[in-house]
C-alpha positions as CSV (number, residue, x, y, z in Angstrom):
1,M,0.2,-0.2,-0.1
2,N,0.7,3.5,-1.0
3,H,0.5,6.0,2.3
4,L,0.8,8.7,0.0
5,S,-1.8,7.8,-2.1
6,G,-4.7,10.3,-0.9
7,T,-1.8,13.0,-0.8
8,E,-1.7,16.1,-2.7
9,H,0.5,18.2,-1.3
10,L,3.3,17.7,1.5
11,A,3.9,19.6,4.7
12,N,7.5,19.3,4.9
13,R,10.2,18.4,2.7
14,Y,11.7,15.2,2.1
15,H,15.3,14.5,1.2
16,A,16.9,10.7,0.9
17,M,20.3,9.6,1.7
18,R,22.0,6.9,1.7
19,H,24.5,5.3,3.6
20,G,28.4,6.3,3.1
21,Q,30.1,2.8,1.7
22,S,29.9,0.5,4.1
23,K,32.2,-2.5,4.8
24,A,29.3,-4.9,3.5
25,N,30.2,-3.3,0.4
26,E,33.7,-3.2,0.4
27,A,33.2,-7.2,0.9
28,G,30.4,-7.5,-2.0
29,V,28.5,-9.1,0.6
30,I,24.5,-9.0,1.2
31,V,23.9,-8.1,5.0
32,S,20.2,-7.0,5.1
33,S,19.2,-8.7,8.2
34,I,19.4,-6.7,11.6
35,E,20.4,-9.7,13.3
36,T,23.3,-10.8,11.1
37,D,23.9,-6.3,11.6
38,R,24.5,-6.3,15.1
39,S,26.5,-10.1,14.8
40,G,29.5,-8.4,13.2
41,D,30.9,-5.2,12.3
42,W,29.3,-4.1,9.2
43,G,29.6,-0.2,9.6
44,L,31.2,2.4,7.6
45,S,34.0,1.8,6.0
46,E,37.1,4.7,6.2
47,A,35.7,5.8,2.5
48,G,32.2,5.3,3.7
49,R,32.5,8.0,6.3
50,G,34.5,10.6,4.6
51,Q,31.1,10.1,1.6
52,A,29.2,11.0,4.3
53,L,31.0,14.6,5.7
54,A,31.7,15.1,2.2
55,A,27.4,15.2,2.2
56,A,26.6,16.9,4.9
57,Q,28.9,19.4,3.8
58,R,28.2,20.4,0.4
59,C,24.0,19.6,1.8
60,G,22.8,22.6,2.7
61,L,20.3,21.8,5.3
62,P,19.2,23.6,8.3
63,A,19.9,23.0,12.2
64,D,16.8,21.8,12.6
65,T,16.1,19.5,10.5
66,V,14.7,16.1,11.5
67,I,17.2,12.8,11.2
68,C,15.0,9.3,10.5
69,S,17.9,7.1,10.1
70,S,17.4,3.0,9.8
71,D,18.7,1.1,13.0
72,F,21.7,-0.6,10.8
73,S,24.5,0.1,11.8
74,R,25.8,1.6,8.6
75,A,23.0,3.7,8.2
76,R,23.1,5.0,12.1
77,E,26.7,5.7,11.3
78,T,26.0,7.7,9.1
79,A,22.9,9.6,10.2
80,E,24.9,10.8,12.8
81,I,27.9,12.5,11.0
82,V,25.5,14.5,9.3
83,R,24.2,15.7,12.5
84,A,27.3,16.5,14.3
85,Q,27.6,19.0,11.0
86,L,24.8,20.8,11.2
87,G,24.2,20.5,15.0
88,A,20.6,18.9,14.7
89,A,18.8,17.0,17.3
90,E,18.7,13.9,18.4
91,V,18.6,10.9,14.8
92,T,15.2,9.0,15.2
93,D,15.4,5.4,14.4
94,S,13.5,4.0,12.8
95,A,12.6,-0.1,11.5
96,A,10.8,1.5,8.6
97,L,13.5,2.5,7.6
98,R,15.7,-1.0,7.3
99,E,17.5,-2.6,4.2
100,R,15.1,-4.6,2.3
101,C,15.1,-8.3,3.7
102,F,16.6,-10.1,0.8
103,G,15.7,-13.8,2.1
104,E,17.9,-16.8,1.2
105,L,20.3,-14.3,-0.1
106,E,21.5,-13.1,3.2
107,G,25.3,-13.3,3.6
108,T,26.1,-14.0,-0.1
109,S,27.8,-12.1,-3.4
110,A,25.8,-9.0,-3.9
111,A,25.6,-9.7,-7.7
112,N,22.6,-11.7,-6.7
113,Y,20.6,-8.3,-6.4
114,A,20.5,-8.1,-10.1
115,K,18.4,-11.7,-9.7
116,V,16.0,-9.9,-7.4
117,W,15.8,-6.7,-9.8
118,Q,15.0,-9.2,-12.6
119,A,11.9,-10.5,-10.6
120,D,10.6,-7.7,-9.7
121,N,10.5,-5.7,-13.3
122,A,9.4,-8.9,-14.6
123,G,6.2,-8.8,-12.4
124,A,7.4,-12.0,-10.1
125,D,6.2,-8.9,-6.7
126,D,2.2,-9.6,-6.6
127,G,2.5,-8.0,-3.2
128,R,2.6,-10.6,-0.9
129,A,4.6,-10.1,2.4
130,H,7.3,-11.4,0.8
131,H,9.0,-11.9,-2.3
132,P,8.3,-15.3,-4.7
133,V,12.4,-15.5,-5.2
134,G,13.9,-17.1,-2.0
135,G,12.0,-16.1,0.9
136,I,13.0,-11.9,-0.3
137,E,10.2,-8.9,1.3
138,S,8.3,-8.1,-1.4
139,A,9.1,-4.5,-3.0
140,A,5.3,-3.7,-2.3
141,A,5.9,-4.6,1.6
142,V,8.7,-1.9,1.5
143,L,6.4,0.4,0.2
144,D,4.2,0.3,2.2
145,R,6.6,0.7,5.2
146,T,8.4,3.1,3.7
147,T,5.1,5.3,3.1
148,A,3.4,4.6,6.7
149,L,6.0,6.3,8.0
150,I,5.7,9.4,5.7
151,A,1.8,9.7,6.5
152,D,3.2,9.5,10.5
153,L,5.7,11.8,10.0
154,E,3.4,14.3,8.0
155,R,1.4,14.3,11.0
156,R,4.0,15.4,13.8
157,H,5.8,18.1,12.2
158,S,4.8,21.1,9.7
159,G,7.4,22.8,7.5
160,R,10.4,21.0,8.3
161,D,13.5,19.4,6.5
162,V,13.4,15.8,7.0
163,L,16.1,13.8,6.2
164,L,15.6,9.8,5.8
165,V,18.8,8.3,6.4
166,S,18.3,4.5,4.4
167,H,19.4,1.6,1.9
168,G,19.8,1.4,-1.6
169,D,16.8,-0.6,-2.2
170,T,14.9,0.8,0.1
171,L,15.2,4.1,-1.1
172,Q,14.4,3.0,-4.8
173,I,11.0,1.8,-3.6
174,L,10.3,5.0,-2.1
175,Q,11.0,7.1,-4.1
176,A,9.0,5.0,-7.1
177,G,6.0,5.4,-4.6
178,F,6.4,9.4,-4.3
179,L,6.4,9.2,-8.4
180,W,3.4,7.0,-8.5
181,I,5.6,4.0,-9.7
182,D,4.7,0.9,-9.0
183,P,7.2,-0.8,-6.7
184,A,8.1,-3.6,-8.7
185,R,9.5,-0.7,-11.2
186,H,11.7,0.6,-8.7
187,R,14.6,0.3,-11.0
188,T,13.1,2.7,-13.3
189,V,14.4,5.3,-11.1
190,P,17.5,6.7,-10.7
191,H,19.4,5.2,-8.3
192,L,20.8,7.0,-5.0
193,E,25.1,7.0,-4.9
194,T,26.6,6.0,-1.3
195,A,26.0,8.6,0.7
196,E,24.4,11.2,-2.3
197,I,21.2,13.0,-0.5
198,R,18.3,13.4,-2.9
199,E,15.6,16.1,-2.3
200,L,12.2,13.6,-2.6
201,R,8.9,15.6,-4.4
202,L,5.5,14.4,-5.1
203,G,5.7,13.1,-9.1
204,E,2.4,14.4,-11.7
205,R,-0.3,11.8,-10.7
206,P,-1.4,10.0,-14.1
207,A,-3.7,10.4,-15.8
208,P,-7.1,8.0,-14.9
209,V,-8.3,5.4,-17.1
210,Q,-11.8,5.8,-19.2
211,A,-14.1,3.2,-19.2
212,P,-14.6,2.8,-23.2
213,L,-17.4,4.4,-24.5
214,F,-20.2,1.6,-26.7
């Protein structure tokens, strides 16, 4: 479900930030379970910390920015670097921004992401709680949790800049939601580089399908 579906205008300005390069990125492995993350050292690499600091220095966000982050170490460390640079208030952890769960692909080569994206694009994602390939979380499920967070932030704040620090697939799917694109087609949206910050804007709604006249 896209919880933005009835939204015409947003009360806040939203910015997506992908975490800086992580040790999982360096190793080329999939770390998508919070249990895996907490049981090892999967935070930012040295390069990733530098990327996060550089992004924070040039982002132009104000000190009163609301920062929400995935509680995975790579995202949380990124968010803390930005918070310190901006002089912002405490970061809020949100499970809604966690990495997409890649199920049986956990711990395998990052090359396997391409198999998931191919299945997504082929329409294999049917909106169930898990993707039909290897117990992977569906794009629809990610869209549901991320846009529910936006709806909650809209109720709690107004006129604020909100920075959402999260992960590649999670933010791809959230961007698709802002643009009214089928979440299974999330790879059609330009992807975020590590530590990239991008403003999220609601897209133009597609024209309604006209019923044929007989």
